[in-house]
All heavy atoms as an XYZ file, in Angstrom:
634
protein
N       0.831     -1.179      0.000
C       0.000      0.000      0.000
C       0.882      1.251      0.000
O       2.043      1.206      0.398
C      -0.895      0.023      1.234
C      -1.946     -1.024      1.237
S      -3.135     -0.602     -0.024
C      -4.233     -1.935      0.103
N       0.294      2.338     -0.360
C       1.026      3.585     -0.477
C       0.532      4.602      0.537
O      -0.613      4.536      0.982
C       0.879      4.134     -1.897
C       1.505      3.228     -2.922
C       0.757      2.286     -3.588
C       2.855      3.310     -3.186
C       1.323      1.435     -4.516
C       3.443      2.466     -4.110
C       2.684      1.527     -4.776
N       1.403      5.519      0.885
C       1.060      6.580      1.832
C       1.294      7.927      1.158
O       2.341      8.151      0.549
C       1.905      6.461      3.087
N       0.326      8.813      1.295
C       0.410     10.149      0.722
C       1.114     11.064      1.714
O       0.697     11.194      2.865
C      -1.001     10.668      0.431
C      -1.036     12.072     -0.111
C      -0.503     12.364     -1.353
C      -1.619     13.098      0.617
C      -0.546     13.652     -1.870
C      -1.669     14.382      0.119
C      -1.129     14.655     -1.126
O      -1.156     15.935     -1.620
N       2.218     11.694      1.280
C       2.979     12.581      2.150
C       2.544     14.031      2.044
O       2.903     14.851      2.880
C       4.477     12.493      1.829
C       5.122     11.124      1.953
C       6.613     11.232      1.682
C       4.863     10.515      3.322
N       1.788     14.350      1.023
C       1.401     15.736      0.776
C       2.198     16.278     -0.396
O       3.247     15.741     -0.747
N       1.707     17.333     -0.983
C       2.406     17.956     -2.097
C       2.549     17.061     -3.314
O       3.483     17.220     -4.098
N       1.647     16.113     -3.466
C       1.692     15.223     -4.618
C       2.689     14.086     -4.506
O       2.941     13.378     -5.474
N       3.264     13.881     -3.320
C       4.263     12.826     -3.124
C       3.608     11.615     -2.469
O       2.967     11.729     -1.420
C       5.441     13.319     -2.257
C       6.439     12.208     -2.004
C       6.105     14.520     -2.903
N       3.793     10.466     -3.103
C       3.270      9.205     -2.594
C       4.430      8.228     -2.498
O       5.238      8.121     -3.422
C       2.184      8.640     -3.535
C       1.661      7.308     -3.033
C       1.047      9.636     -3.688
N       4.538      7.523     -1.364
C       5.611      6.544     -1.183
C       5.012      5.201     -0.797
O       3.902      5.127     -0.277
C       6.632      6.990     -0.111
C       7.324      8.273     -0.511
C       5.986      7.129      1.250
N       5.771      4.158     -1.032
C       5.380      2.820     -0.604
C       5.554      2.755      0.916
O       6.659      2.960      1.429
C       6.265      1.783     -1.298
C       5.810      0.362     -1.046
O       5.086      0.115     -0.051
O       6.189     -0.511     -1.839
N       4.488      2.500      1.633
C       4.527      2.501      3.100
C       5.489      1.451      3.650
O       6.055      1.638      4.729
C       3.127      2.274      3.662
N       5.715      0.377      2.906
C       6.631     -0.668      3.371
C       8.077     -0.204      3.376
O       8.912     -0.796      4.041
C       6.510     -1.907      2.484
C       5.144     -2.572      2.566
C       5.035     -3.667      1.565
N       5.118     -3.067      0.221
C       4.962     -3.727     -0.905
N       4.742     -5.013     -0.874
N       5.024     -3.107     -2.064
N       8.377      0.847      2.626
C       9.755      1.321      2.508
C      10.089      2.458      3.462
O      11.222      2.924      3.490
C      10.027      1.755      1.069
C       9.962      0.599      0.105
C      10.343      0.992     -1.302
O      10.551      2.193     -1.562
O      10.443      0.085     -2.139
N       9.120      2.911      4.257
C       9.375      4.003      5.199
C      10.242      3.476      6.339
O       9.911      2.494      6.997
C       8.059      4.597      5.735
C       8.334      5.621      6.828
C       7.277      5.232      4.599
N      11.373      4.162      6.552
C      12.296      3.781      7.611
C      12.023      4.600      8.868
O      11.913      4.055      9.961
C      13.769      3.976      7.158
C      14.734      3.671      8.273
C      14.059      3.123      5.935
N      11.903      5.927      8.701
C      11.672      6.796      9.852
C      10.993      8.080      9.393
O      11.185      8.538      8.271
C      13.001      7.098     10.592
C      13.937      7.920      9.732
C      12.772      7.787     11.926
N      10.189      8.636     10.290
C       9.541      9.929     10.072
C      10.077     10.859     11.147
O       9.949     10.579     12.343
C       8.011      9.812     10.174
C       7.493      8.805      9.149
C       7.354     11.173     10.012
C       6.084      8.337      9.404
N      10.689     11.958     10.724
C      11.335     12.876     11.654
C      10.631     14.230     11.669
O      10.165     14.705     10.640
C      12.793     13.084     11.247
C      13.635     11.813     11.145
C      14.945     12.102     10.440
C      13.875     11.258     12.530
N      10.598     14.837     12.839
C      10.055     16.184     12.988
C      11.138     17.170     12.559
O      12.221     17.212     13.151
C       9.658     16.425     14.439
C       8.870     17.702     14.631
O       9.123     18.684     13.888
O       8.017     17.720     15.522
N      10.874     17.954     11.525
C      11.877     18.867     10.970
C      12.317     19.918     11.979
O      13.459     20.380     11.938
C      11.337     19.532      9.711
N      11.444     20.297     12.913
C      11.823     21.306     13.911
C      12.992     20.829     14.763
O      13.848     21.622     15.136
C      10.647     21.639     14.815
C       9.511     22.338     14.103
C       8.350     22.524     15.031
N       7.899     21.190     15.470
C       6.973     20.986     16.377
N       6.391     21.990     16.974
N       6.602     19.762     16.701
N      13.030     19.554     15.060
C      14.102     19.014     15.891
C      15.400     18.832     15.114
O      16.475     18.807     15.706
C      13.673     17.690     16.524
C      12.487     17.832     17.415
N      12.493     18.592     18.554
C      11.232     17.325     17.311
C      11.303     18.545     19.131
N      10.518     17.782     18.383
N      15.307     18.707     13.823
C      16.497     18.514     12.998
C      17.314     19.787     12.848
O      18.495     19.728     12.523
C      16.105     17.977     11.623
C      15.538     16.568     11.617
C      15.037     16.219     10.229
C      16.579     15.575     12.076
N      16.717     20.934     13.102
C      17.426     22.206     12.952
C      18.428     22.455     14.075
O      19.171     23.424     14.045
C      16.442     23.367     12.854
C      15.743     23.429     11.537
N      16.374     23.831     10.388
C      14.480     23.093     11.175
C      15.539     23.770      9.384
N      14.380     23.312      9.825
N      18.486     21.573     15.041
C      19.398     21.746     16.178
C      20.849     21.399     15.836
O      21.756     21.816     16.539
C      18.939     20.896     17.347
C      17.609     21.350     17.894
C      17.166     20.505     19.046
N      15.860     20.952     19.518
C      15.138     20.286     20.368
N      15.558     19.137     20.856
N      13.969     20.753     20.741
N      21.077     20.637     14.788
C      22.448     20.251     14.425
C      22.712     20.586     12.957
O      21.789     20.700     12.152
C      22.660     18.751     14.640
O      21.917     18.008     13.694
N      23.978     20.720     12.631
C      24.360     21.021     11.245
C      23.964     19.880     10.310
O      23.500     20.123      9.197
C      25.864     21.278     11.159
N      24.128     18.639     10.763
C      23.756     17.491      9.946
C      22.254     17.468      9.692
O      21.787     17.176      8.592
C      24.189     16.170     10.599
C      25.678     15.994     10.685
C      26.281     16.666     11.915
O      25.529     17.214     12.756
O      27.509     16.659     12.027
N      21.482     17.780     10.717
C      20.033     17.815     10.580
C      19.580     18.911      9.630
O      18.700     18.692      8.793
N      20.192     20.087      9.740
C      19.846     21.180      8.829
C      20.171     20.800      7.390
O      19.419     21.105      6.467
C      20.590     22.459      9.223
C      20.001     23.128     10.460
C      20.627     24.490     10.705
N      22.054     24.426     10.997
C      22.588     24.232     12.198
N      21.805     24.084     13.246
N      23.891     24.206     12.360
N      21.291     20.108      7.187
C      21.657     19.658      5.842
C      20.660     18.652      5.292
O      20.298     18.707      4.113
N      20.210     17.739      6.144
C      19.222     16.738      5.728
C      17.915     17.420      5.320
O      17.340     17.101      4.272
C      18.964     15.743      6.858
C      17.921     14.659      6.590
C      18.388     13.727      5.490
C      17.619     13.895      7.858
N      17.466     18.372      6.114
C      16.232     19.090      5.796
C      16.395     19.869      4.498
O      15.510     19.867      3.639
C      15.817     20.026      6.952
C      14.649     20.913      6.542
C      15.453     19.227      8.195
N      17.535     20.523      4.326
C      17.771     21.322      3.117
C      17.757     20.447      1.870
O      17.152     20.799      0.851
C      19.094     22.066      3.226
N      18.402     19.280      1.928
C      18.414     18.370      0.778
C      17.022     17.846      0.477
O      16.597     17.768     -0.671
C      19.367     17.203      1.024
C      20.825     17.548      0.829
C      21.696     16.301      0.824
N      21.534     15.473      2.015
C      22.169     15.644      3.166
N      23.018     16.637      3.302
N      21.976     14.833      4.178
N      16.299     17.478      1.513
C      14.961     16.917      1.320
C      13.978     17.978      0.839
O      13.071     17.680      0.072
C      14.463     16.301      2.625
N      14.167     19.227      1.255
C      13.219     20.292      0.937
C      13.370     20.831     -0.482
O      12.569     21.647     -0.913
C      13.362     21.432      1.936
N      14.352     20.371     -1.218
C      14.536     20.847     -2.594
C      13.308     20.597     -3.452
O      13.028     21.336     -4.371
C      15.747     20.178     -3.233
C      17.042     20.670     -2.687
C      18.205     20.013     -3.379
N      19.440     20.352     -2.699
C      20.501     19.605     -2.670
N      20.504     18.434     -3.297
N      21.578     19.983     -2.025
N      12.563     19.546     -3.154
C      11.379     19.212     -3.949
C      10.149     20.028     -3.585
O       9.158     20.005     -4.297
N      10.212     20.749     -2.460
C       9.075     21.566     -2.058
C       9.079     22.883     -2.814
O      10.119     23.349     -3.276
C       9.128     21.852     -0.554
C       8.965     20.660      0.377
C       9.128     21.103      1.818
C       7.621     19.998      0.183
N       7.943     23.481     -2.906
C       7.838     24.762     -3.591
C       8.494     25.873     -2.789
O       8.778     25.723     -1.595
N       8.733     27.015     -3.424
C       9.342     28.138     -2.722
C       8.422     28.658     -1.618
O       7.214     28.739     -1.790
C       9.545     29.184     -3.821
C       8.615     28.793     -4.915
C       8.422     27.321     -4.814
N       9.010     28.960     -0.491
C       8.242     29.487      0.631
C       7.538     28.439      1.459
O       6.885     28.766      2.445
N       7.653     27.174      1.101
C       7.022     26.091      1.859
C       8.037     25.554      2.855
O       9.141     25.164      2.485
C       6.541     24.950      0.926
C       5.918     23.834      1.735
C       5.561     25.487     -0.094
N       7.663     25.564      4.122
C       8.569     25.090      5.165
C       8.229     23.652      5.540
O       7.068     23.345      5.838
C       8.476     25.987      6.390
C       8.852     27.403      6.101
N      10.155     27.776      5.864
C       8.105     28.517      5.971
C      10.188     29.071      5.622
N       8.956     29.558      5.668
N       9.232     22.783      5.542
C       8.966     21.384      5.877
C       8.644     21.208      7.356
O       9.237     21.859      8.208
C      10.273     20.674      5.516
C      11.309     21.727      5.517
C      10.632     23.002      5.182
N       7.685     20.357      7.634
C       7.334     20.020      9.013
C       7.817     18.618      9.365
O       8.047     18.328     10.532
C       5.835     20.113      9.208
C       5.344     21.556      9.076
C       3.874     21.680      9.281
N       3.509     21.366     10.653
C       2.249     21.233     11.065
N       1.272     21.393     10.206
N       1.985     20.935     12.309
N       7.948     17.775      8.331
C       8.409     16.402      8.565
C       9.388     16.010      7.465
O       9.316     16.508      6.346
C       7.235     15.438      8.582
N      10.312     15.123      7.827
C      11.235     14.531      6.869
C      11.012     13.023      6.949
O      11.043     12.439      8.032
C      12.701     14.881      7.187
C      13.649     14.140      6.269
C      12.923     16.392      7.086
N      10.750     12.424      5.801
C      10.470     10.994      5.737
C      11.627     10.315      5.012
O      11.935     10.643      3.873
C       9.140     10.719      4.992
C       8.860      9.229      4.932
C       7.998     11.479      5.646
N      12.258      9.383      5.701
C      13.365      8.628      5.125
C      12.817      7.266      4.710
O      12.222      6.554      5.523
C      14.516      8.453      6.136
C      15.656      7.641      5.536
C      15.012      9.815      6.620
N      13.008      6.943      3.428
C      12.594      5.638      2.917
C      13.835      4.912      2.400
O      14.919      5.474      2.359
C      11.563      5.769      1.774
O      12.215      6.302      0.626
C      10.388      6.643      2.171
N      13.645      3.692      1.986
C      14.758      2.930      1.425
C      15.195      3.480      0.074
O      16.282      3.195     -0.386
C      14.370      1.456      1.305
C      14.238      0.790      2.656
S      13.925     -0.965      2.514
C      12.147     -0.980      2.649
N      14.355      4.293     -0.549
C      14.671      4.840     -1.870
C      15.034      6.317     -1.872
O      15.511      6.836     -2.870
C      13.498      4.632     -2.813
C      13.227      3.175     -3.080
C      12.118      3.043     -4.092
N      11.710      1.670     -4.224
C      12.132      0.868     -5.195
N      12.945      1.306     -6.099
N      11.698     -0.374     -5.247
N      14.789      7.028     -0.780
C      15.097      8.450     -0.775
C      14.643      9.151      0.487
O      14.103      8.531      1.407
N      14.867     10.451      0.504
C      14.488     11.294      1.630
C      13.539     12.357      1.106
O      13.814     13.003      0.093
C      15.734     11.951      2.271
C      15.345     12.833      3.430
C      16.729     10.891      2.717
N      12.418     12.535      1.795
C      11.377     13.452      1.345
C      11.022     14.417      2.466
O      10.921     14.016      3.628
C      10.106     12.685      0.947
C      10.353     11.627     -0.093
C      10.677     10.326      0.257
C      10.283     11.948     -1.438
C      10.913      9.355     -0.695
C      10.514     10.984     -2.410
C      10.833      9.700     -2.025
O      11.072      8.741     -2.984
N      10.824     15.670      2.116
C      10.321     16.661      3.059
C       8.861     16.923      2.715
O       8.457     16.858      1.556
C      11.119     17.945      2.969
N       8.082     17.200      3.740
C       6.674     17.493      3.535
C       6.224     18.560      4.513
O       6.757     18.657      5.620
C       5.810     16.223      3.687
O       4.441     16.575      3.529
C       6.019     15.550      5.019
N       5.257     19.342      4.100
C       4.704     20.364      4.983
C       3.596     19.788      5.861
O       2.995     20.495      6.654
C       4.180     21.548      4.166
O       3.184     21.122      3.274
N       3.348     18.510      5.736
C       2.372     17.808      6.567
C       2.995     17.504      7.928
O       4.177     17.187      8.024
C       1.943     16.496      5.880
O       1.492     16.804      4.554
C       0.844     15.802      6.639
N       2.203     17.574      8.975
C       2.691     17.304     10.326
C       3.197     15.869     10.442
O       2.628     14.950      9.843
C       1.582     17.542     11.343
N       4.277     15.649     11.217
C       4.831     14.301     11.366
C       3.812     13.284     11.881
O       3.791     12.142     11.425
C       5.976     14.479     12.367
C       6.281     15.927     12.368
C       5.047     16.640     11.956
N       2.957     13.688     12.798
C       1.953     12.758     13.332
C       0.956     12.343     12.251
O       0.530     11.184     12.206
C       1.211     13.396     14.503
N       0.613     13.255     11.378
C      -0.305     12.936     10.283
C       0.337     11.970      9.305
O      -0.296     11.003      8.859
C      -0.735     14.223      9.550
O      -1.359     15.102     10.498
C      -1.697     13.921      8.413
N       1.609     12.206      8.984
C       2.329     11.289      8.088
C       2.404      9.902      8.722
O       2.146      8.890      8.060
C       3.744     11.825      7.767
C       4.519     10.816      6.943
C       3.661     13.158      7.049
N       2.721      9.840     10.010
C       2.813      8.552     10.703
C       1.475      7.827     10.684
O       1.417      6.602     10.469
C       3.282      8.769     12.137
N       0.404      8.561     10.878
C      -0.933      7.956     10.859
C      -1.253      7.401      9.465
O      -1.795      6.304      9.329
C      -1.957      8.994     11.293
C      -3.329      8.448     11.528
C      -4.297      9.444     12.187
N      -4.244     10.781     11.633
C      -3.755     11.862     12.279
N      -3.272     11.736     13.499
N      -3.754     13.052     11.698
N      -0.887      8.138      8.425
C      -1.136      7.663      7.053
C      -0.340      6.401      6.755
O      -0.852      5.468      6.126
C      -0.779      8.760      6.055
C      -1.724      9.930      6.088
C      -1.266     11.036      5.176
N      -2.150     12.191      5.267
C      -1.922     13.342      4.667
N      -0.843     13.499      3.912
N      -2.758     14.340      4.808
N       0.909      6.360      7.185
C       1.739      5.180      6.957
C       1.179      3.994      7.739
O       1.073      2.883      7.214
C       3.210      5.461      7.334
C       4.033      4.182      7.341
C       3.814      6.483      6.371
N       0.791      4.226      8.993
C       0.244      3.146      9.825
C      -1.076      2.631      9.254
O      -1.319      1.426      9.231
C       0.051      3.634     11.253
N      -1.920      3.533      8.786
C      -3.198      3.137      8.194
C      -2.967      2.290      6.950
O      -3.620      1.273      6.744
C      -4.049      4.369      7.842
O      -4.287      5.106      9.040
C      -5.360      3.976      7.207
N      -2.002      2.710      6.139
C      -1.680      1.959      4.933
C      -1.167      0.569      5.288
O      -1.539     -0.419      4.672
C      -0.643      2.722      4.115
O      -0.299      1.989      2.971
N      -0.324      0.496      6.311
C       0.230     -0.794      6.721
C      -0.856     -1.704      7.286
O      -0.880     -2.904      7.007
C       1.335     -0.585      7.753
N      -1.787     -1.142      8.061
C      -2.847     -1.976      8.633
C      -3.797     -2.482      7.557
O      -4.290     -3.601      7.634
C      -3.621     -1.213      9.708
O      -4.349     -0.157      9.153
N      -4.019     -1.675      6.528
C      -4.852     -2.140      5.410
C      -4.188     -3.294      4.691
O      -4.832     -4.255      4.300
C      -5.115     -1.003      4.433
C      -6.090      0.003      4.933
C      -6.336      1.067      3.910
N      -7.227      2.071      4.460
C      -7.343      3.275      3.973
N      -6.647      3.638      2.920
N      -8.171      4.136      4.527
N      -2.872     -3.195      4.526
C      -2.130     -4.262      3.864
C      -2.220     -5.539      4.682
O      -2.425     -6.623      4.159
C      -0.668     -3.847      3.664
C       0.145     -4.907      2.935
C       1.594     -4.508      2.767
N       2.250     -4.578      4.049
C       2.927     -3.572      4.601
N       3.033     -2.426      4.005
N       3.502     -3.721      5.773
N      -2.102     -5.422      6.008
C      -2.154     -6.606      6.863
C      -3.539     -7.244      6.842
O      -3.666     -8.461      6.820
C      -1.796     -6.216      8.303
C      -0.365     -5.738      8.454
S       0.843     -6.985      7.984
C       0.738     -8.018      9.407
N      -4.590     -6.427      6.823
C      -5.937     -6.997      6.806
C      -6.235     -7.689      5.485
O      -6.912     -8.710      5.438
C      -6.990     -5.915      7.091
O      -7.035     -4.971      6.058
N      -5.709     -7.167      4.376
C      -5.908     -7.819      3.087
C      -5.155     -9.127      3.026
O      -5.625    -10.100      2.453
C      -5.475     -6.892      1.948
C      -6.446     -5.779      1.711
C      -6.105     -5.000      0.480
C      -7.158     -3.921      0.287
N      -7.053     -3.280     -1.000
N      -3.974     -9.185      3.661
C      -3.208    -10.423      3.701
C      -3.934    -11.471      4.529
O      -3.965    -12.641      4.188
C      -1.800    -10.163      4.290
O      -1.170     -9.155      3.502
C      -0.949    -11.411      4.288
N      -4.552    -11.045      5.632
C      -5.270    -11.965      6.506
C      -6.511    -12.533      5.828
O      -6.923    -13.657      6.128
C      -5.653    -11.253      7.794
N      -7.108    -11.770      4.916
C      -8.307    -12.232      4.222
C      -8.012    -13.383      3.276
O      -8.888    -14.177      2.966
C      -8.938    -11.080      3.445
C      -9.554    -10.013      4.307
C     -10.032     -8.827      3.499
O      -9.912     -8.845      2.252
O     -10.525     -7.864      4.112
N      -6.807    -13.467      2.811
C      -6.456    -14.495      1.822
C      -6.377    -15.799      2.470
O      -6.402    -16.669      2.879
C      -5.131    -14.162      1.160
C      -5.243    -12.930      0.318
C      -3.941    -12.631     -0.319
N      -4.082    -11.343     -1.010
C      -3.096    -10.729     -1.598
N      -1.897    -11.242     -1.571
N      -3.277     -9.599     -2.191
């Protein structure tokens, strides 16, 4: 199943490694660099609220981290229920 991150970005929920709160990443130089690289895909003036690391890439989104986590969890639970039906 797939999870919608916002801004037209959809990822495979099985490939999500971690969802990070962008506000906390600004505390270190490495975190700021990660946010800057991930935010390149966002439009001008859009501030990232979450950074999603997957097995295929790093994505920034203006969607709240809790909302992204809920979407990924919902997608995963749907996948599990469909597997159980078989």
